[in-house]
Each structure stands twice: as structure tokens, then as C-alpha cells.
C-alpha positions, 0 to 999 in steps of 0.5 A, spaced: 500 499 500 502 506 497 504 512 502 505 519 502 512 520 500 511 514 495 504 518 492 508 525 492 514 521 488 511 517 482 506 523 481 513 528 480 516 523 477 510 522 471 509 529 470 515 533 468 516 539 473 511 537 477 511 539 485 506 535 489 505 536 497 501 529 499 498 528 506 495 522 508 488 526 510 484 520 515 491 517 518 488 510 514 494 510 509 488 510 504 485 516 503 490 522 500 490 529 499 494 532 494 496 539 491 500 538 484 503 545 481 506 543 474 507 546 467 503 541 464 497 543 466 497 549 462 491 550 457 488 543 460 481 544 464 481 542 472 477 535 469 484 534 465 489 536 470 485 531 474 485 525 470 492 526 468 494 526 476 490 521 476 493 516 470 499 516 474 495 511 478 491 507 474 487 501 477 489 504 484 485 509 485 479 506 488 483 500 491 489 501 495 488 508 494 481 508 496 480 516 495 485 521 492 483 528 493 487 533 488 488 541 488 491 542 482 495 548 480 498 550 473 505 554 472 
């Protein structure tokens, strides 16, 4: 099961130039909150930005990562 540090590293590795702040929202290891800032978000709708981040985790969302609440910021 991934932890907040793993999620942060994976987002930053998958999205060029991304900076992520991730916290375990409930302390249970399956609900996370992340703020992701990336130049790759420029010109994308909020939904497209979120899909880009969720795509990093594929089938893990709704499984080991039960919830990932996102705030995305374009640079």
C-alpha cells in the first residue's frame, strides 16, 4: 500500500516539472490529499489536470488508494 511520500514521488516522476504536497488525510493510509503544481497543466481544464494525475495511479485509485483529493495549479 503506498504512503504519502510514495504518492508524492510518483506524481513528480510522472509529470514533468511537477511539485506535489501530499498528506494522509485520515491517518488510515488510504485517503490522501494532494496539491500538485505543474507547467504541464497549462491550457488544460481542471478535469483534464485531475485525469493526468489520476492516470499516474491507474487501478490503484479506488483500491489501495481509496481516495485522492486533488488541488491542481498550473504554472
